[in-house]
NUMI-156538 format. One line per field, with one value per residue (C-alpha): residue number from 1; chain; x negated, y, z. Coordinates in Angstrom, 2 decimals, padded with zeros to 5 digits. Example, Ala and Ser with C-alpha at 12.3 -4.5 7.8 and 13.67 -1.06 7.14 Angstrom:
<rs>
i = c(1; 2)
ch = c(A; A)
px = c(-012.30; -013.67)
py = c(-004.50; -001.06)
pz = c(007.80; 007.14)
</rs>
This chain:
<rs>
i = c(1; 2; 3; 4; 5; 6; 7; 8; 9; 10; 11; 12; 13; 14; 15; 16; 17; 18; 19; 20; 21; 22; 23; 24; 25; 26; 27; 28; 29; 30; 31; 32; 33; 34; 35; 36; 37; 38; 39; 40; 41; 42; 43; 44; 45; 46; 47; 48; 49; 50; 51; 52; 53; 54; 55; 56; 57; 58; 59; 60; 61; 62; 63; 64; 65; 66; 67; 68; 69; 70; 71; 72; 73; 74; 75; 76; 77; 78; 79; 80; 81; 82; 83; 84; 85; 86; 87; 88; 89; 90; 91; 92; 93; 94; 95; 96; 97; 98; 99; 100; 101; 102; 103; 104; 105; 106; 107; 108; 109; 110; 111; 112; 113; 114; 115; 116; 117; 118; 119; 120; 121; 122; 123; 124; 125; 126; 127; 128; 129; 130; 131; 132; 133; 134; 135; 136; 137; 138; 139; 140; 141; 142; 143; 144; 145; 146; 147; 148; 149; 150; 151; 152; 153; 154; 155; 156; 157; 158; 159; 160; 161; 162; 163; 164)
ch = c(A; A; A; A; A; A; A; A; A; A; A; A; A; A; A; A; A; A; A; A; A; A; A; A; A; A; A; A; A; A; A; A; A; A; A; A; A; A; A; A; A; A; A; A; A; A; A; A; A; A; A; A; A; A; A; A; A; A; A; A; A; A; A; A; A; A; A; A; A; A; A; A; A; A; A; A; A; A; A; A; A; A; A; A; A; A; A; A; A; A; A; A; A; A; A; A; A; A; A; A; A; A; A; A; A; A; A; A; A; A; A; A; A; A; A; A; A; A; A; A; A; A; A; A; A; A; A; A; A; A; A; A; A; A; A; A; A; A; A; A; A; A; A; A; A; A; A; A; A; A; A; A; A; A; A; A; A; A; A; A; A; A; A; A)
px = c(-009.43; -009.33; -012.29; -014.22; -014.56; -016.29; -016.54; -019.46; -018.41; -020.41; -021.14; -024.39; -025.51; -028.00; -028.40; -031.42; -033.63; -031.76; -028.43; -029.91; -031.31; -027.86; -026.33; -028.95; -028.39; -024.59; -024.13; -025.09; -022.65; -019.57; -018.18; -017.69; -019.15; -017.43; -019.43; -016.92; -018.36; -016.34; -015.28; -014.75; -013.79; -014.43; -018.08; -020.72; -022.45; -025.80; -024.49; -020.97; -019.01; -019.76; -023.49; -023.42; -021.67; -024.24; -027.17; -025.69; -025.18; -028.83; -030.13; -027.67; -027.53; -029.39; -026.73; -024.00; -021.32; -021.59; -018.89; -018.91; -015.82; -015.00; -012.25; -010.64; -008.94; -009.31; -011.85; -009.39; -006.88; -009.58; -010.51; -006.87; -006.62; -009.41; -007.86; -010.70; -010.63; -014.23; -016.02; -019.82; -021.49; -025.21; -026.59; -029.80; -030.93; -029.04; -027.42; -025.36; -023.62; -021.35; -019.98; -019.66; -017.91; -015.41; -014.78; -014.38; -011.82; -009.83; -009.91; -008.73; -005.79; -004.95; -005.27; -006.02; -006.55; -009.77; -012.95; -016.12; -019.49; -022.44; -025.92; -028.88; -031.25; -034.70; -037.18; -038.78; -035.41; -034.07; -035.00; -033.98; -031.06; -029.89; -030.55; -034.11; -034.97; -033.50; -035.91; -038.84; -037.87; -037.66; -041.00; -043.17; -043.85; -045.44; -043.19; -045.03; -043.96; -040.36; -040.46; -040.77; -037.18; -035.30; -035.32; -037.65; -034.69; -033.37; -036.52; -036.22; -032.48; -033.04; -035.86; -033.70; -030.76; -033.01; -034.39; -030.93)
py = c(-019.36; -016.22; -013.88; -013.71; -009.99; -008.27; -004.58; -002.69; 000.76; 003.74; 007.36; 006.49; 010.12; 009.21; 005.50; 004.13; 001.09; -000.47; -000.04; -001.40; -004.42; -005.27; -004.84; -007.07; -009.78; -009.54; -009.45; -013.10; -014.31; -013.02; -012.84; -009.11; -006.66; -003.29; -000.45; 001.92; 005.39; 007.05; 010.65; 012.58; 016.18; 017.09; 016.09; 018.18; 015.91; 016.37; 014.94; 015.30; 012.08; 012.07; 012.46; 009.62; 007.37; 008.27; 007.63; 004.32; 003.26; 004.05; 001.84; -001.04; -001.10; -004.40; -006.13; -007.05; -007.86; -004.60; -001.96; 001.49; 003.43; 006.30; 006.24; 008.38; 007.14; 003.84; 001.34; -001.50; 000.17; 000.50; -003.18; -004.14; -001.79; -003.65; -007.03; -008.07; -009.94; -009.49; -006.41; -006.37; -004.50; -004.00; -004.06; -002.18; -002.08; -004.06; -000.83; -000.88; -004.07; -002.45; 000.14; -002.34; -004.85; -002.18; -001.25; -004.92; -005.47; -002.38; -003.50; -006.95; -005.36; -003.36; -006.38; -009.83; -011.15; -009.17; -010.76; -008.87; -010.31; -008.85; -008.90; -007.99; -005.50; -006.77; -005.56; -003.14; -001.36; -001.62; 001.98; 003.55; 005.96; 008.76; 011.33; 010.05; 010.23; 013.75; 014.78; 013.16; 014.80; 018.19; 017.88; 016.04; 016.67; 013.23; 011.19; 007.98; 008.43; 009.04; 005.96; 003.83; 004.81; 005.48; 004.02; 005.99; 007.08; 009.01; 011.01; 013.80; 014.41; 014.33; 016.87; 019.13; 018.99; 019.62; 022.81; 024.39)
pz = c(-017.94; -015.73; -015.70; -012.43; -011.75; -008.84; -007.98; -006.47; -005.28; -004.11; -004.83; -006.62; -006.32; -007.69; -008.30; -006.44; -006.97; -004.04; -005.83; -009.04; -007.22; -005.81; -009.29; -010.91; -008.28; -008.46; -012.23; -012.89; -010.23; -012.07; -015.58; -015.15; -012.63; -012.42; -010.92; -009.32; -008.94; -006.22; -006.62; -003.42; -004.19; -000.53; -000.82; -002.60; -005.10; -006.76; -010.06; -011.39; -012.08; -015.83; -015.18; -012.63; -015.16; -017.85; -015.51; -014.37; -017.99; -018.74; -015.94; -016.38; -020.19; -020.42; -018.31; -020.77; -018.21; -016.23; -016.74; -015.17; -014.15; -011.82; -009.25; -006.57; -003.46; -001.68; -002.99; -002.37; -004.71; -007.36; -006.96; -007.54; -010.55; -012.39; -011.52; -009.23; -005.92; -004.77; -003.47; -003.44; -000.60; -000.13; 003.39; 004.11; 007.73; 010.30; 011.48; 008.23; 009.33; 011.94; 009.51; 006.66; 008.93; 009.99; 006.35; 005.40; 008.17; 007.11; 003.48; 004.53; 006.33; 003.21; 000.90; 002.36; -001.19; -001.64; -000.32; 000.51; -000.47; 001.43; -000.11; 002.04; 000.48; -000.32; 002.30; -000.18; -000.57; 002.99; 003.80; 000.46; 000.53; -001.73; 001.02; 001.53; -002.13; -002.39; 000.38; -001.41; -004.72; -003.01; -001.22; -003.74; -007.40; -007.83; -010.12; -009.21; -005.59; -006.67; -008.94; -005.80; -004.95; -008.21; -011.70; -013.99; -016.13; -013.12; -012.34; -014.95; -014.39; -010.62; -010.86; -013.05; -010.62; -007.61; -009.22; -009.43)
</rs>
């Protein structure tokens, strides 16, 4: 019997509670969920790819069917490379829908055999973004405030990276 594999891609720089919530909801739906950490050499990242993989492993370790890999290039090519036919996309505010719909249509043109599954963010995560939490980390030294946006395992590494 073939394995049902889905892929959730993103920069995850760093992983947020919103990302983790999508992962935790997606994992039970498939035999295997591959987290594809995108590497864009044109973009300045807070964490390097190896650090992002390590952090993602820390927060998803309890999910036995989650696998983490890095990739460069088109997400649709990465999906094909891991023998998957489903892409998971998280939608935060309704303004995300237009961009995600455009991306889904382009991906469908590139490979009509890959479906996109959209999951709406829970209301408590609808406003959470990596850029927002970087602002909070830079302006507040209260770890309890930061823990409302990122998994606790991310707080110390995030604080260390923000100090550099």
